[in-house]
N, C-alpha and C positions, 0 to 999 in steps of 0.2 A: 504494500500499500504506499503510495507516494503522498506524503503529508507536507503541508505548507509550514515553513519555519521562518524565523527571523532572517531577513535578507533574501528570501525566496522571491523569484519574479513571478508575478501573477497578472493575468488578464482579467480585470473585472468586466464581465460581459453582460450588457443589458439587451442590446439588439445590434443589428448589423452596422448601424450608424453611431451608436453610443457604446463605446467600450474604451477602457483605460488600462494601459500597461504600466504597472508600478513595481517597485521593489519594496517588499514588506518591512515596515519599521514599527515597532510597538507604540511609539509616541505619535505616529502620523495618522491623519484622517484625510479622506478624499471628499471634498465638498462638491456635489453635483446638483443638477436640476431635479434629480430623482431622490435626493436626500444625502445624508452623510454616511460614508462607508468607513468604519474604523478598521485600520489594518490589524489591530490586535484580535479582532473577532475572527480573522481568517487563520490565525496561527493554530496549528493542531488539526485543522480540517483537511480532508482529502481533496485533491484536485478534482473538480467536477461538482463539488458541493455548491450550495448557494447561501447567500446572506440576504437578510431583509434590512432595508434602510429605515431611518426614522420616519419616512413618508410611506411606509408599507409597500415599497417597491423592492423587487429582488434582483440581485446580480449573481451570475454564476462565476465561480472561481476556476478559471481555466489555466492550464499550463501553456505558456506562450510557445508557439512554433517559430521557425525562422521567418515565415510569412508575416507573423505579427510584429516581429522586430523590424523587418523591412518597412512595413507600412506605418510604423509608429516612430521611426527614427527622426532625429532633428534634421530638418532639411536646410543645408547650406546651399545646395544646388538641386536641380531637378533630379529625382531618383529614377533608377531603372525599375520598372514595375514587375511584379511576379509573373504576369502573363508573358513578359519578354524573357525574364530570367530562366523560366522553365525550358523555353525553346533553346536558349543559348547553351544550357547545360546538356540537353539531349543531342542537339546537332553537333556540338563539339566533342561529345563523348567524355565530358569531364567526370572524373571519378577519383576515388581515394588514392592518395600517393602521388598525384600529379603535381608538377611545378607550374604555377600560373603567373604570367606576366600581366600586370594591369597598368595602363597608362591613362591617367585621369581618375584619381580616387573619388572625387566628388564628395558625396555625403557618406560613402561607405556602404551603400545598400548592396551593390553587386559584389563588392569585396567580401562582405560578411556572408552573403549567400553562398558564394563559391568556396570560401574558407571552410564553411560548415560541411561541405561535400568532400573536399580533398583531405580533411583531417582524418586520422591523426598523423599519417606519414607524409602527407603533402603540405604544400606551402603556397601562399600568395605573396608575391612581391609587387607592391603597388607604388606608383610614382605620381607625384603632383608637384606643382611649383607654387601653389598658394598656401602659405603656412596657416592662415586662418581657417580655410576649408579642411586642411589636414588635421587641425586640432578637433574640429567638429566630427570629422570622420573617425578619428581615434577614439573619441568618447562613444560613438555609435558602435564601433567594432568591439570595444570593451564591454558595452552593455549587452551585446549579442552573445558574449561569452566565447569569442573566437580569436581574441588578440594574440594568443599563443601561436597561432598559425598564420599570422600576417606580419610582414615587415614593411614599414612605410619609408619611402625615400623622398626627400626634397631635392629633386634633380630634374632638369630640363633635358630630356633625351634628344630633343631636336638639335641641341648644340653640343651634346656630349661627344668628346673625341674618342673615348673608348667605351664600348658597351659593357655594363657591369654584370650582365648575366649571359648564360649560354644554355643550349639544350633545353629550352622551355617547351613544355607540351602544348600550351595554349596561350595566345595573347589576346587580351581584351582591351579595346581602345574606346575611350569616351572623351573625345576632344572635338572642338569646333572645326578643326582642320586635320582629320585623321590621316589624310594622304601624305602629310609632311613627315610622318614617322615610320612609314612603311619600310624604307630601306634599313632603318635601325632595327625594326621588329624582325625583319628577315634574318639579320645577323644573330639574333638571340633565340630564334626558333629552331627546333630540330627538324629534320627532313620530314615532310608530310604533316608538320605541326599545324594546328588550326588557328585561325585568326577570326575574331568577331569585332566589328566596329558598330558603334551606335551613332546613327545619323538622323537628326531631326528633319532634314530637308532632302529633296531629290537632287538638288544641285550638288550637295555633298556626296551623294551616292555616285554621281557621274564622275566627279574628280577622283573619288576613292577607287572606283573600278578601274579607271585608266591607270592609276598608280599601281594597283595590284597586278595588272597584266604586264606592265613595264618591269616590275620587280619579280616576275616569274612565280605568280600564284595561280592556282587552278581551282576547279570546282567552285567557282564564284557564284554566290546566290544572294539575292536581296529579297527580303520579305517584310511584311507588315502584319501585325497580329492584333485583331479586334476581339474584345471580350464582351459578350452579351449575357447578362444574368437573367434568370427566369424566376418569377414570383410563383412558386408552387404552393397553391392552397386549394383545398378540396372544393371542387365545383367552380373555381374561378382562376385557374392557372393562366398566366399570361407573361409576356415579355416585360421585364422591368423598365420603368421610365428612366432609370439611372443606369449608367454603365461606363466602362472605360473604353473610349474610342481610340483615336490615333494618339500614340505617345511618342513613337519613334520608328525609324526604319532600321532594320538589322541587316548588316552585310557580313557574309561568311565566306571564307576562302581557305585554301590549304597551300602550304609551301611546296613548290615543285622545282624541278631542274629542267629548263627548256633546252639546255645544251646549245645555247646561242653561239658561244665562243667556239665550240668545236665545229659547228656548221659554218661559221664565218671562216675559220681556218681552212676547212675543206673546200669552200668556194674559192678562196685565195689560191690554193694549190692547183685547182682545176684551171683557173685563169692563167697561172704561170705556165702550165703544160701547154695550153693552147697557143701561147705566145712563142 
């Protein structure tokens, strides 16, 4: 039986739009429109139990999943939503033990999600240039409980003379101009290693794709993922009026070897013979 203790993380759940993720502290209380929720009342209870507020409303005490942490993190920048996170992990085949390169830490949502998958033997190496955002991301990563599997670097890879990593399994890019770091990413990826870039606009996709081809990447795929929820109720099930529409475009590719140099040398030899 998994019971709630001091410092346990708990999701106080009232409904889909009203839920609060907190760390339990005996002296704390959560004041909401449905009443006061005293943390101490949750201690000793099993996850899944419920509490009644002073306004006779009840909340369920749920154990937070990584989805909950992602949706409740402090936003310093636009986050990558779970509907996109799931596809990134599945398409790139991200799994336990892998080494992940991330360029553009942002608020740390993608960082935390991926770190939770590659642990305990894998690791995420994430790079950003904005110290303020890095501090926010660091707090979010710590809150999600995966800081042990993440290393943050304050480094601009666009101007770095020497690449700090090699033989990475997957590279994740969340920049406004992802095409500018493709040559650097190629140096750090292993052969057939996967790359995923997050692009809010189609113009970014065009420039990125051109750079991927130029830098010898193959299996290039661009997608958009729309999530539509269903209000399932007896006798009146319908599509929800709320939903998550366009958030970003995702671009996937794999490192390959086009043998351009050998083909160029072969052409040069043939021209020499003809002369």
